[in-house]
N, C-alpha and C positions, 0 to 999 in steps of 0.2 A: 613668303607670300602664300596664303592659303588657296588651295585649289577648290574651285566650285565647278562641278560638272553640270552641264545643261543638256537635258535630253528632251528634244522636241522635234517633231517631224517637219515643222515649218521653218524654212531658212530665215525668213525675216524676223521671227521671234528669237531664234538662236543668235542672230547678229545683234539685235537690239539689246538683249540681255547681256551678251558678251561685252559689248561696248560699255554698258552701265557698270558691270562688275569690274572691268579694267579701271575705269575712272574712280571706283571706290577702293582700289588697292587689292582686289582679288585676282587670281589667275584663272580665267574661265577656260574650260575644255568642253567643247560642244560635240554632241552626238545626235544623229538624225533618227536613231532607233535604240530601243532598249537592248536589242541583241548586240549591237555594236558596243554599247557601254559595258554590258556584262562580260563581253569577251576581251575587254581592254585591261591593261594594267592600272588604269585610272580608277577602276572599281575599288581597289584597296588603298589608293593614294588620295582620294577625294576627301576634303574636310566636310563637304556638304554636297548634296545632290538636289537639283531642281528637276522635277519629273512631271512631264505632261501626262495626263491620264489617258487621253484618247489619241492613239497614234496608229499608223500602219504597222502591221506585224504585232510584236509583243506589246500588250497594253500595260498601262501604268501599274495596275494591281498585280499583274504577273511579275513585273520587275521588282515591286515591293516584296513579294513572296520570296523571290530569288535572293534579294539582299538580306532578308531576315534580320533586320535591325543592325546590320554591321556598319551602316553609315547614317547620319541624319538626313532625312529626305523631306523636302518641301514639295508637296504635290500641287499641281496647278491645272486648271481646265476652264474653258469657256462654256462648257456644256454640262458640267456635273450637276446632278440633283443631290438632295440631302442624303439619300441612301448611299450614293456613290462616295460622297465626302466622308460619311461615317465609316464606310468600308475601308477606305484608304487610311484613315486615322487608326482604325482597328488593326490594320496590317502593318502599322509601324511608322507611317508618315507623321512627322512632328507638327507640321502646319499644312494648311490648305489655303491657296490663293485663287480667287476667282479672276479669270481674265476678262477684261483688261484690268490690270492692277497698276498702281503708281510705283515709281522708282523707290519712293520712301517705304511703301509697304513691303516691297521685295527685300530691300536692304535691312529693314527691321526684322523680317522673318529670318533672314540668314544670320544676323547678329544673335538673335534669340536662340536659334538652332545650335550655333557654335558655342554659346554660353552654357547651354544645357548639357553639353558633353563633358564627361569626367576628365 
């Protein structure tokens, strides 16, 4: 079972995405901050990372810089503008999802991210 890490500071978002991922056959591992994720062993074990761009503490772009392309990352945000989306894609995010997104959009982005990996 592939591990998908969810990094979002909103508990309801983490729970909802985790339930969806479980039902789709993934193993979700959730983090409330970029700092917690980067300090965890899941950083190197995740098949894919779902990353909120605007959180308390370390912001999404800073987490992307720290990961430096070592994992496929799907960035997500309810408040990102075109410049922020372009920046996250330039920093290595494979996809961007605007919140709210559908279950189908999320699962398709994950499938595409995993398929693009060597």
